[in-house]
N, C-alpha and C positions, 0 to 999 in steps of 0.2 A: 428568431434571432432579434436584440434590438439595434436599431441604427444609429451608431456611434456620429453627432455632428458635432462638432467642436464649437466652445463659447464664441470664439472669433468670427467663426461664420456664420453664426446667429448675428451678433449686433453690427456686422458688415452689410449682412443681408437688411436688417431694420433702417440701419443706417443709408443705406443705398434706396432703398423702398423711400422712407420719409427724406432726403435731400433731393432723388428724383421728380417727387411730388411735388415738393416746394419751388425749386429751381423751375419744371416744365410752365406750373402753376404760372410763375409771375413771369415766364416768357408768354406764354400766351395772353396774359394781362397784357401785356406789353404790346404783343403784335395787334390786340384789339385797340389797343388805344392807339398806336400809329395809324391804323387803320382808318379808325375815327378823325383824326389827327388830319388826313388828306383829304378826306371827306371834307371837313371844315375851310380848307384853305381851297377848296370849291364854291362852299358857300361864300366865304369873303370874298372870294373875286367876283361872286355873281353880284354881291349889294354893291362890290367899287364901281362895278361898269353900270349899274342902276342908278349910281348915284350920279356920276356924268352924266348920263344922258336925260334923268330927272333936272339937273342944272340947265341943258340943252333945251328943255321944255318949255322951264322957263323963262327965258332970254330971249329967244326968238322967236318971230310969227312965220320964218319960212322953215315949211316942213321938210325942203331939202337938205337942210343942215343936219337932221336927223339919220334918214340912210345915210349919208356921207359917214356923221358921226363913227355909226354903225360899222360900216366897212371899217373904215379906218382903225374901228377895237379888233376888228375881226382881224385885218392883217397884223397888228400887230403882236394878237395872240393867238397865231393860226397852229401855234403847236400844241396849244390846249383845248381852246375854243373851236367846236367844228362850225357850227352855224349859230343863229341870233336868231329869233321869231320876237317882235313887236306886236301885241294884242293891246287894240284899243275897244272900250265895253259900252256900248251906247244901248242906254238903257236894260234890259235882259239880252241885249246880242251881242255878240263878240265876233270881232272883225281884226282879221289879220291883217294890220298896217302895212309891216314892211318884215322882209325874210333875208336872210343872206344866202339860204337854200330853198326856194318855195316849192321846187317838185317834194320836198323830203316832208313835207307839211302832212301831218292828218289830223283829225280831231281827237284822237285818242288820249291826248292830254288835256283835251279843253275842261272837262270837269277838273282839273285841280288849278287849273287858269282862274277859273272863277272862283274856286275855293279861297284861292290866293289875295285875288281883288275883292271879294268879297267879307273875307276877316283879317285884311290887310297882314299878310306875315306872307312867311318862305316857307313854298315847297321845295322837297328835296323827293328825288325819285330816281332810285339805286338800279345801278344795272341789272337785268334782267339775261337771261339766255336768248330772248331775239334783238336786244339791243344790247352795247358793250359800255355805253354812255353814262355817265350820272347827268342826268338835270336839275337844273335849278331853277325855279320861278318864284322871281323877286318883282312885289305890287308896286308901282309906279306910285311916286309920293314927289310932288310937284303942285305947281300953284295954277295949273293949268283947268281948262273946267272941265274936264272928263277925266276917267280913270283907264285905269290899263295895268299891263304886265309885260315882263321881260322874259323870255323862256331861253335860257341859255344850255346847248348841250356840250360837255365838257367831254375832250377824249383821257379814258383812263389806259391807255397801255402804256405810255410813259412812266405815270404816275405808282401802277401795279405792279410792274417790272420793278421800279425800285422799291417798291414796298413789298415786294416777294423778293430781292436780291437782300434787304435787310433784316427781314425775318431767317432769309436761312443763315445772313452770317449771325444772327444773334442765337439760332439752333446752337449753331457748333461753337462758339462762348457759352452757350449752357454746357454744352457736353464734358468740353475742354474741362470746365471749371468745378461741372460735376466728376470727372476724373480725377481731378487733381486735389478736391475734396477727401474724396472715398481713398486715396493713397495716404494725405495727407492722416486722417483719421486711423487706418489701417496702423501707421507709423508710430503713431500717438498710442493709439490700442496695445499695440504688440508688445510697448517700451513699460508702459503704465501699468495692464492691465494682465494681457497676458502671458508674458514672461515671467511676471512671479505669480502667477495662478501654475504654469507650468511647472517652477521649481515648488511651489508647494506640494504639487502632485508627486513629482520625482524621489522628493523630499519622505514623502507622504509614506512610498514603497517601499525603502529601503529602513525604511524605520518600523515597516510593517514584518521585516525580514528579520529583526532583532537589533538592528543595528541602532543601536539607542545612542549614538555619540553624535549622529548625525545631526546638524543644525541649518537652519534656514539664512541664510546672507542676503537681505535686503534691508536697505538703508532707508527706505520711504517712509517723509513723516503724514502716513495719512492711517484708514483703517487699516491697509493691506501692512503696514508696518507694523502696526497694532498686534494686527493679527499673528505676525511672525513671532514677535515679542511673547505673546502667549503660547505658540506652539513651542518654541523654543524653552522656557518654563517648563510646560507639559513634559518636556522631555528629560531636558534635567531633572525634576523630580521623580517621574520614571524611572533613569539613570540611577539614581538615589535608592529608590525602592528597590528594582533588582539586584543592585549591589548587598542590600539591606538581607533581599531575601536568598541571594545565593551563600551568602555566609550562616542565614540560617538553616538552611539545604545542607551547609557542611556539618552544623553541629547537628541536628537532625541525624545524618547519617552517622557520625561517632556515637551518636546514643544506641540508633539500630545495631550497630555492629556489638556496640557492649550489650546489647540485651542478646545479641543472638549467640553472640561468647557465651552468657549469662546462662541461657538456655540448654546451648551445646553442653555445658558441663554440668547441670544440672539434669540433662538425661540419661548422660552417661555416670552419673551419681544414683539416678535414681535405678537404672538399667541395672546396674551389677549387683544391688543386692536383691532387686525384682524376679533376677534369673532364676535362681534356685528356685524360688516360690512357684514361679510357674512350669519348673519341670517337676518339681512334687506334688503338686494338688492333684494334677491327672490322676497319678498314680492312687492317691488319699482317695478320690473319687473313687475310681475301680474297686478299692481292695475294701472302702467302710462297706460295713452291713446292715447298721440302725439306718433307714430312712430319714427322720427324722436330719440325725446329722449329714448323710448324706446330701441331704436336700441344701445343707447351710455351707458344706464344703463347696458344692456345683455351684453357688451363688459366689465365694469368694474365687474359684477359678474365673468364672466371666469376666469378672469384674480386675481380676490380674492380668486378664487376656486386653481386657480393654484398657488398660495402662500400658501395658505393655505395646498397644497400636500407636496409642496419644504419644507416646515416648518415640516412638520411631518416626511417627510422622513429624513432629515438633523439631526434631534430630535433622529431617529431610530436607523440610523448610528453612532451616536456618542455613542450612548449605548450599539450598538453591539460590539465597539470597549473596552469594559470596564469589568467588571468582576459581573455588576450593575444588569444587566440582566441572569433573569435565564430560565432552559432552562429544560421542564420537558421530559426525553427519558424514552421510553416505547419501548416492544417489537411491529410492529403490522404487519398487512398485508403489503404489499407497492401495491397491485391489489387492492384491498378495498379503500385506499386514493386515488389512480388515479381515480379510478371508482366516486369518490367522488367529488373530482377535477372538472373532465370532465361536470358532472351533474351541479353543480355550475356556469360553466362558456358556457352552453350549450347557453343562449340566445345570449350573446357576440358572439357566432362564428356564429352562422346558422344569425345573423346580418349582418357579415363580409362575408358570405356565403365560409365559411371556412369551410372543414372537419376534423375530428379528427379519428386518429385511435390508438388503446394501444393494443400492445403486450407483456403484462407481466405476468409471471406463477404465477398460485395462492397460491403455495408453497413459493415463494420469502417473506421472512421477513427481515424488517429493524430493528434497534435501534434507533431510533429517538423522536423528536418533532414534535407528528403529525401538530400542528398549524402552525408551522415555516414552517415544509415541504412542506405544504399545499400555504403558502404563496410563496414558491419559484418553486411549479409549475406553478401557477398564473403568476409569472413575467414573467418565460418563455413562457409562455404561448401568455399573452399581446401583450411581445414582441415581437413574431413570428409574431403574427396578424398585428400588426404595420406594420413591415415589407414585410407583402404580400400584398401590394397594389393590384393587380388585382385579381379580383374573382376568384373563382374555385379553391383556395388554398387550399393545403394538409399539416396538422402536425399530424407526427406519435412519439408515445412512447413508447419505448421499454425497456426491463431490461436485464441484462446478469450477470450470480452470477459469482464471482471469489471465488480465496480460502478463502481470508479475508473479502472482499467487495463485495456488489452490483453493478454494472456500469449501471447509467440509459440512455439513448440518447433521446434529441427533436428535431429532424429533421423537417424544413419547406421547404415548394419552395419557397421562398421569395427572395428578390433582392441580396442574399448574401452577402460579405464582402471582402476587398481587403486583403490583408496582414497587411500594417499597422492598418489597423481595429480592424485585428483580436487580436494584440497586445496591442490595447487600448481597447476594450472592456468592461473592467473591471475598468476602470478609473471611477472614482467618475466625475459628470457632464457631461460625453461623452456621445455624440449622434451619432451613424454612419453615421443618414442623416437629418441634422437639419435645411437643406431647405428645405425638404418636409414636414417634420412633426412639425414643428416651436414650440412652446411653450406646443405640449401634453405632451410632455418626458420632464421631469426635470433631466435625466440623471442618477438617482441613483438606478434604479430598479436593474439593475444588480450589481450594488457595494454593497448592502445590500443582494441578491441573493448570492454571492460572502462569504459573512461574513457568513451568516446562516451556508451554506455546510462548511466551516472551523471549524464554532463551533462545527460540528459534526464529528472533525477528518476526514474530505473528501478532495475531491479536485474537482475543475471545471473548464475546457475548454471548447472553440469551436474549430469549423474546419469548411473550406468552401472551394470549391472547384473554387470562386471567383465570380464576378458580376455576376447576373440574375440565379447562380446554386443552387440558397437554400445555407442553414446554419444547422449546429446540434450542440445544446449544450451536452456536453458530464458533468456527475458528478457522485461521488464517493459516497455511503454510509456504515458506518458496517452494518456488517449482523449481526442477533439473537448471542447475547454473545461476541459480538466481538466489544471491544469501541477504539481500536486503530487500523488503516489503516499503 
């Protein structure tokens, strides 16, 4: 079963995915920038402290002023600066000149201090799992005759707490912005796209049910508006075409009625003078002694009988088109009717060496005119025998109950049919193989059968796998209590 996913849901998923990716990418970038900004603040702080100390080195000869200045700077920045180390380089040796916390000193960072002094650049060491402070090493830049560096240790607790709080706030703003964006998009999407599409869908469904007067009411000045105008124009054209078609159908029905009236009148006019001839010719054939004359009379008699059959069937077909013929619908057992038909056709089947088999359940009931239905079975059995020229053929009658109707199948092992023959088999005066059966068939039996089935609100059709592969005729009948299929 195909899963239904609405257009609005698809577009919403796309917008949510894209918006979330963009917003959270920007948020991540902003957080990273803020983190870098915080780190740069510590670097700038270290530069300022280094500049102050460099000035003191240049202006004083007393080394006591440096420790005092460092202690004062430490006190003023006690919240951020944990401790300060001052290193002096003597040739290749590195000496800790002063420290606000000498007990915490290790030579772990000495290589970075030397790097800072040798390359005259600031070195930044980020927090690790062992130490949670930022270390900034700044080279000395003074006029004294020695070199050195300042190592400042900054506490990150307050800074990162502030950064974390800002990050949380930024994430909250991002989430709220995402929801606002989504709901705004959904509102605009439903108003400008989804609602018109739903209107198109509902109108198309109503239109498909034959209500061609339905129109799409859409005033938007965009592609959807143009599509609505095109749809409405198409609907108007179809409505006009249907009105013309209905008018032509009425004209055609009147012409068919006139044709049926003409055929009926013609049949009566032909039947009346033909009746005495049909009654007289068999007597003449029986009494005639001359073999040659007897043969001529026999041909005349056969043609007269054919004319009689043709006129009778033509009149019956004309009646079946009208409401003048009455049907006596009753609930009957289908199996009993089939058995009765097989019994009446037994001699005809044995004469043509055709075996017949029925497979109809006793419980199947149909709502039919039994006499008309017997005629249907006789016509189809006769047709099957005609087109099973080789002896030893077989006819199978079966029935299958559906939800509201019974489907009957009559299969034979005859000559089969082509696709072209199947498309014409129920046409009036059409014979599937006239070269073989000549005038024995008027080509009206199946047309009459079709009319009778249609009068039962049923449907009839034929199937064949091809020439010499037999044929199967299917038709439907209403079940007990069901009059509409």
